[in-house]
C-alpha positions in Angstrom: 92.5 89.5 113.3 93.8 86.6 111.2 91.7 83.7 112.2 88.1 84.8 112.6 85.7 84.8 109.6 82.2 86.0 109.2 79.4 84.5 106.9 78.8 87.3 104.3 77.0 90.4 103.3 73.7 90.9 101.4 72.4 93.7 99.3 69.2 94.4 97.5 67.6 97.2 95.3 64.0 98.0 94.3 63.9 100.8 91.8 60.6 102.4 90.7 62.0 102.5 87.0 63.9 100.1 84.9 67.6 101.0 84.8 71.1 99.5 84.7 70.7 98.4 88.3 73.7 96.1 88.4 76.1 98.9 89.0 74.3 100.0 92.1 74.6 96.4 93.4 78.2 96.4 92.5 79.1 99.5 94.5 77.0 98.2 97.5 78.9 94.8 97.3 82.2 96.7 97.0 81.3 98.5 100.3 80.5 95.1 102.0 83.6 93.4 100.7 85.0 93.2 104.2 82.3 90.8 105.2 83.3 88.1 102.6 86.1 87.9 100.1 85.6 84.2 98.9 82.9 84.8 96.4 80.2 87.2 95.1 77.2 87.3 92.9 74.5 89.6 91.4 71.0 88.7 90.1 69.1 91.2 88.1 65.4 91.1 87.4 64.3 92.3 84.1 60.4 92.0 84.1 60.5 88.4 85.5 63.6 87.4 83.6 66.5 86.8 86.1 70.1 87.4 84.6 72.9 86.6 87.0 76.5 86.0 87.4 78.5 84.7 90.3 82.0 83.3 90.9 84.7 83.0 93.4 87.0 86.0 94.0 86.7 89.7 94.9 83.9 91.9 93.6 86.1 94.0 91.4 87.8 90.8 89.9 84.6 88.9 89.2 82.4 91.8 87.8 84.2 93.4 84.9 82.5 96.2 83.0 81.7 93.6 80.4 80.0 91.4 82.9 78.0 94.2 84.5 76.8 95.2 81.0 75.8 91.6 80.3 73.5 91.6 83.3 71.3 94.2 81.4 68.7 96.5 82.9 66.0 95.8 85.5 64.2 97.4 88.4 65.0 94.7 91.1 68.3 93.2 91.9 70.1 91.4 94.8 73.8 90.7 95.5 76.0 88.8 98.0 79.5 88.6 99.1 80.5 85.4 100.9 83.0 83.9 103.3 81.4 80.5 103.8 81.2 79.1 107.3 79.3 76.0 105.9 80.3 74.6 102.6 83.5 74.5 100.7 85.0 77.5 98.9 83.8 76.7 95.4 81.8 78.5 92.7 78.8 76.4 93.2 78.4 77.7 96.7 78.5 81.3 95.6 75.2 83.1 96.2 72.6 84.3 95.6 70.8 81.1 94.9 68.4 81.2 91.9 65.4 78.8 92.0 62.9 78.2 89.2 59.7 76.5 90.3 56.0 76.2 89.4 55.0 79.4 91.4 57.6 81.4 89.6 61.4 82.3 90.0 63.0 83.3 93.3 66.6 84.5 94.1 67.9 84.4 97.7 71.0 85.6 99.5 71.7 84.8 103.2 73.9 86.0 106.0 74.2 83.7 109.0 74.0 80.1 110.0 71.1 77.8 110.8 71.4 75.6 113.7 68.9 73.1 112.4 70.1 73.0 108.8 71.3 69.4 109.1 67.9 68.2 110.2 66.0 70.2 107.6 68.2 68.9 104.8 67.8 65.4 105.8 64.1 65.9 105.9 64.0 67.4 102.5 66.3 64.7 101.0 64.1 62.0 102.2 61.2 63.7 100.5 63.1 63.7 97.2 64.8 67.0 97.2 68.2 67.1 95.4 70.8 69.6 96.7 73.5 71.1 94.4 75.5 72.9 97.1 76.9 72.3 100.5 75.7 75.5 102.2 72.6 76.0 104.4 71.5 78.7 102.2 70.1 76.2 99.7 68.1 74.7 102.7 66.4 78.0 103.2 65.5 78.3 99.6 63.9 74.8 99.6 61.8 75.6 102.7 60.7 79.0 101.3 59.9 77.2 97.9 58.0 74.4 99.6 56.0 77.0 101.6 55.2 79.0 98.4 53.2 76.0 97.1 50.5 76.5 99.7 50.9 80.2 100.5 49.1 83.0 98.7 52.3 85.2 98.2 56.0 84.9 98.4 56.0 87.2 101.6 53.7 84.7 103.3 55.9 81.7 102.2 58.9 83.5 103.9 56.6 84.2 107.0 55.7 80.5 107.2 59.2 79.3 106.5 60.5 81.3 109.5 58.5 79.0 111.7 61.0 76.3 110.8 64.2 78.1 110.6 66.3 78.2 113.7 69.5 80.3 114.0 70.9 83.3 112.4 69.8 84.5 109.0 69.4 88.0 107.4 67.9 87.6 104.0 67.2 89.4 100.9 64.8 87.5 98.4 63.7 88.6 95.0 60.7 87.3 93.2 59.5 88.6 89.7 57.8 91.6 91.1 59.0 92.1 94.9 62.1 92.5 96.9 61.8 90.9 100.4 64.1 91.4 103.3 63.9 89.3 106.6 65.7 89.1 109.7 65.7 86.2 112.3 63.7 86.4 115.5 66.9 87.0 117.5 68.4 89.5 115.2 71.8 88.0 115.3 73.0 89.6 112.2 72.4 93.2 111.1 70.1 94.2 108.2 68.9 97.8 107.3 67.3 99.8 104.6 67.3 103.3 103.2 66.2 105.3 100.0 67.8 107.2 97.4 66.6 110.6 95.9 65.4 108.7 92.7 63.0 106.8 94.9 64.9 103.5 95.0 65.0 101.4 98.1 68.2 99.8 99.2 68.5 96.9 101.7 72.0 96.0 103.1 73.8 94.3 105.8 75.4 97.5 107.0 74.7 101.2 106.6 78.1 101.8 104.9 76.6 100.1 101.8 73.8 102.6 101.9 76.2 105.5 101.9 78.2 104.0 99.0 75.2 104.2 96.6 73.9 107.6 97.9 70.9 106.2 100.0 69.6 107.9 103.1 69.4 105.5 106.0 65.8 104.8 107.2 66.1 102.2 109.8 67.2 98.8 110.9 64.9 95.9 110.4 63.6 94.6 113.7 64.4 91.1 114.8 61.8 88.8 113.2 60.5 91.4 110.8 59.7 91.0 107.1 59.8 94.0 104.8 58.2 93.7 101.3 59.0 96.2 98.5 56.9 96.4 95.5 55.1 98.8 93.1 52.6 99.6 96.0 55.4 100.8 98.3 56.6 99.0 101.6 54.9 96.6 103.9 56.0 95.1 107.2 55.1 91.7 108.4 55.8 91.4 112.2 54.3 88.1 113.1 57.7 87.0 114.3 58.8 90.1 116.0 59.3 90.1 119.9 59.1 86.3 120.0 62.7 85.9 121.2 65.1 88.2 123.2 67.2 90.4 121.0 70.7 88.8 120.5 72.7 90.8 118.0 76.1 89.3 117.7 78.5 91.7 119.7 81.4 90.9 117.3 79.6 93.1 114.7 80.6 96.0 116.8 84.1 94.7 117.9 85.3 93.4 114.5 83.0 92.5 111.7 81.4 95.8 110.7 83.1 98.6 109.1 83.8 101.5 111.4 81.7 104.0 109.5 78.6 101.8 109.8 75.9 102.6 112.3 74.1 99.5 113.8 71.0 99.8 115.6 71.5 103.4 116.4 75.2 102.9 117.6 78.3 104.0 115.7 80.8 101.2 115.2 83.6 103.5 115.5 82.5 104.9 118.7 81.8 101.5 120.1 85.3 100.4 119.4 86.8 103.5 121.0 84.7 102.8 124.1 86.1 99.3 124.2 89.6 100.7 124.4 88.6 103.3 127.0 87.2 100.4 129.2 90.5 98.5 128.9 92.4 101.6 130.0 90.0 101.9 133.0 90.1 98.2 134.0 93.8 97.7 133.7 95.9 100.9 133.7 99.4 100.3 132.7 102.5 102.6 132.6 103.7 102.9 128.9 105.0 105.4 126.5 102.9 104.9 123.4 99.6 103.3 122.4 99.5 101.5 118.9 96.7 99.5 117.2 96.9 96.6 114.8 95.4 97.7 111.5 92.6 98.0 110.9 90.4 96.6 113.5 92.6 97.6 116.5 92.9 101.2 115.6 89.7 102.5 117.0 90.2 100.8 120.2 93.8 102.1 120.4 92.6 105.7 120.0 90.0 105.1 122.7 92.6 103.7 125.1 94.9 106.6 124.3 92.4 109.3 125.1 91.2 107.6 128.4 94.7 106.9 129.6 96.5 110.0 128.5 99.2 108.0 126.9 100.1 109.2 123.4 98.7 107.4 120.4 101.0 106.6 117.6 101.1 104.8 114.2 102.9 101.7 115.0 102.4 99.9 111.7 102.1 100.5 107.9 99.6 98.2 106.3 100.1 97.1 102.7 96.8 97.9 101.1 97.1 95.4 98.3 97.1 92.3 100.7 93.7 90.8 101.6 92.8 89.9 105.2 95.1 87.2 106.5 92.3 85.0 107.4 91.6 84.4 103.8 94.8 82.4 103.5 94.0 78.7 103.3 97.0 77.3 105.5 98.9 78.5 108.5 102.2 78.9 106.7 100.5 81.1 104.0 99.0 83.2 106.9 102.3 83.7 108.6 104.0 84.7 105.3 101.3 87.3 104.6 101.7 88.9 108.1 105.2 89.7 107.2 104.4 91.6 104.0 101.0 92.9 105.2 102.2 94.8 108.3 105.5 96.6 108.8 106.4 98.3 112.0 107.4 101.9 112.1 110.7 101.8 114.1 110.6 105.5 114.9 107.3 105.2 116.7 108.3 102.2 118.9 112.1 102.2 119.4 113.1 102.3 123.0 109.5 102.7 124.2 107.1 100.8 126.4 104.2 100.0 123.9 100.5 99.3 124.5 99.5 97.1 121.6 95.6 96.9 120.9 93.9 94.4 118.8 90.2 93.2 118.6 91.0 89.6 119.7 93.3 86.7 120.0 91.9 83.5 118.5 94.8 81.2 117.8 97.7 83.5 118.8 100.1 82.7 116.0 99.5 86.2 114.2 99.8 88.0 117.5 103.1 86.3 118.3 104.5 87.4 115.0 103.3 91.0 115.4 104.8 91.2 119.0 108.1 89.7 117.6 108.1 92.4 114.9 107.7 95.2 117.4 110.6 93.9 119.5 112.8 93.6 116.4 111.9 97.3 115.6 113.3 98.1 119.0 110.3 98.2 121.4 111.4 97.9 125.0 108.3 96.3 126.3 105.0 95.2 124.6 101.8 95.0 126.5 99.0 93.4 124.5 95.4 94.4 125.1 92.5 92.6 123.5 89.2 94.6 123.0 87.2 91.4 123.4 87.1 88.7 126.1 88.9 85.4 125.6 87.2 83.1 123.0 86.3 79.9 124.9 83.3 78.6 122.9 82.3 77.8 119.4 79.9 80.1 117.4 77.1 78.5 115.5 75.5 81.7 114.1 77.8 82.7 111.3 81.4 83.1 112.8 83.8 80.4 111.6 84.7 79.0 115.0 83.1 75.5 115.0 85.2 73.7 117.7 87.1 74.5 121.0 90.2 72.6 119.9 91.8 75.5 118.1 90.9 78.2 120.5 94.0 79.3 122.4 92.1 80.3 125.6 90.4 76.9 125.9 93.8 75.3 126.4 95.9 77.8 128.1 95.7 80.3 131.0 96.2 84.1 130.4 99.7 83.9 131.7 100.5 81.0 129.4 99.1 82.8 126.4 101.1 85.9 127.3 104.2 83.8 127.2 103.3 82.1 124.0 102.8 85.3 122.2 106.0 86.8 123.8 104.2 89.9 125.4 105.3 91.5 128.7 101.7 91.5 129.8 98.3 90.5 128.3 94.9 91.9 129.3 91.3 91.0 127.8 88.4 93.2 127.9 85.8 92.0 130.6 82.5 90.5 129.7 80.7 93.1 131.8 82.5 95.9 129.8 81.3 94.1 126.5 77.8 94.2 127.5 78.0 97.9 128.1 79.6 98.9 125.0 76.6 100.7 123.7 74.6 103.4 125.5 71.7 101.0 126.0 74.0 98.8 127.9 72.8 95.0 128.6 69.3 96.1 127.4 70.8 96.3 123.8 70.6 92.5 123.8 73.9 91.0 122.6 74.9 87.4 121.9 78.1 86.6 123.7 77.9 82.9 123.6 81.6 82.7 122.1 82.8 84.3 125.4 80.3 83.0 127.9 78.9 79.8 126.6 75.4 81.0 127.0 73.7 80.1 123.8 70.3 81.6 123.1 69.2 78.7 120.8 69.5 74.9 120.8 72.8 73.7 119.5 73.4 72.1 116.1 73.6 68.2 116.1 76.4 68.5 113.8 78.5 71.8 114.1 81.2 71.0 111.5 81.7 73.6 108.8 81.4 71.0 105.9 78.9 68.8 107.8 76.7 68.3 104.7 79.7 66.8 102.8 80.1 64.2 105.7 76.5 63.4 105.7 76.4 62.9 101.9 79.4 60.6 102.1 78.0 58.5 104.8 74.8 58.0 103.1 76.6 57.1 99.9 78.7 54.6 102.0 75.5 53.1 103.4 73.9 52.7 100.0 76.9 51.0 98.6 77.0 48.6 101.7 
């Protein structure tokens, strides 16, 4: 899916002994690389001394052996991979954010988006706060730091700060002696923890990162829960639990998470197969072969094939050395990358009626090119199936869709979209099917606002991705006037 982007991934480690902990964070971030390919960072706590490095680029490009060694040893560390849905793609916006204040040092990494970040930042600036980044993560760090001045501990400061934060946030926070994990009251973004055989505790956005560092999964954090890891073990603060309905972003299952992850007890791979099976039930179609768009459409294609009885085939070879097309800064660059990222296997599709599965259609340009490639490879018919409903509304909780103007389904009917992408037919998964993707069904508690328009929170007053830049320039203009 070439035009949808997610905020980022977070990772934290608390070890009972001092060790070269940066390597563990490196492997964890590598496993979470799919959640953000714009920038990354690691902070290591060596007895209260924070050593850190962060930069734009992929994990294995930024963190060379020399840089990991330079981070030194420690017993607590946090890391972050970012694709910014607020703030420009510059090194200064890379996370984690490190703060030095009168109550001690703190490092913080964040996954999600606040809906009241604009108002909080304006309030803080009027009180004299000076911001160095254009991301809402720095707003969270200021709120936590401000609360720490009057609270007896860092965890109580986080607890108090959550009274003021609105929207999506899964956090890992490090003080000189503690690792803290926190999840917003709705549970928009995933967060889980586990333990390794050496006693180390691991916190991560997805369970696949626990697997990557040899940790056994323990459980997901509850929405609104704060977990504290220190020399005395683990403590849970639940003051914010069950205050809001559970609203996990359903697109974690459909697209964002890795297929080998398990989120809130449900296999991502199995959920995507179920989406494909629902499509086959809802709209049976005569065809000769089912293929998926790598990588996010493959599981749904397999589920469609099993349910329909139509053979599954490998329709494309993916160039493993090309990043996700959505990382490209411009449309022309995205289109060029589609050509070299995917190559159809003519032997699979030649002369056949093809069912083509992908996770979604946002702007349609990439899908149009993929359909064209299949036809050029000899496909007789191409029937496109999307394992999500049409995107008709912006997302304000960490997915990079901040307006309706670029959403294809807002401006065209399904028949028109089918014609625009050059398909013989087009079908989207129904919203009712989406709500039943997991065994718990609607009781699971999904946020489906991007499909339905039913938002669980108030909406931001300024939804633009770079809203802070606009606010700053306007204030500067007013000052000069």
